[in-house]
N, C-alpha and C positions, 0 to 999 in steps of 0.2 A: 504494500500500500504506500502510495506516495505521501509525502509529508503534508501536502495541501489537503488531500483527502482525509488523512488522520486528524488534521486540525478541524476541518468542517464536521466530521463525525463526533469529535470530542465536544465541540460547541453545541451541537444538536442534542447529544445525550445529556450533557450537563444542564442545559437550559430546560429540557424536558423533565429531568429529575427534580430540579429546583422548583419549577412551576407546579409539578405534581405534589411535592411536599407542602408548598405554600397553600395550595388549594385544599389539601387534606387537613391542614391545620385551621382552615376556615378564614384565611386572610382575604379581605375584600377590598383593601386599598390598593389602587393601581400603582401608587408611588412606591410601595414596598416591592412589588414585582419588578418595576423598572430599576430600582437601585440594586437589588440583589442580582439581577441579570447583568447589570453593568459590571459589578464586582466579579462575577463569574467570567464574563468576557475578558476583562483585563487580566485576570489570573491565568486563564488558559492561553491568552495571547503572549504573555510573558514566558510561559513554559515552552512555547514554540519559537525559539530564537534563531532557527536555522533557515529562515526565509531569505530570498535574495533582497538586495537593498530596495528595489522598487516596491515589492510586496510589503516589506517592512515599513516603508514610508507611508503607504496607503493605510496599513493597519494602525499606525501611530496617529494618522489624521482622524480615523474613525474613533480611536480612543479619546482623542482630544475633544471631539464633538460630543461623545457620550459623557465625558467628564464635565463638560460645560452644562449639559442637561442635569447631571447630578447636582451641581452647584446651584442651579436655578431652583430645583426642587427643595434643597436644603434651605435656601434663602427664603422661599415662600413659606416653608414650615416655621422658620424662625419668626418671620413677620406675623404669621397667624398666632403663634404662641404669645408674642409680645403684645399684640393688639387685644388679646383676650378673647 
């Protein structure tokens, strides 16, 4: 199996497992799903360091965009908590 295929299969299995666990625990907030899936994506992407530079640059760009989404969600939650 090529490294790209292993990477994609790992992402699919991890996301499916995490989402199944969250659903079985009764989690209903979309933000929690988004944040946990971002963390899973970043961890798995860090484990696959053997990509060529072009693929690595693309994955880093995706990671930056997802991290920005994470920061926006955290900022909104902080504002919500502070405003009461």
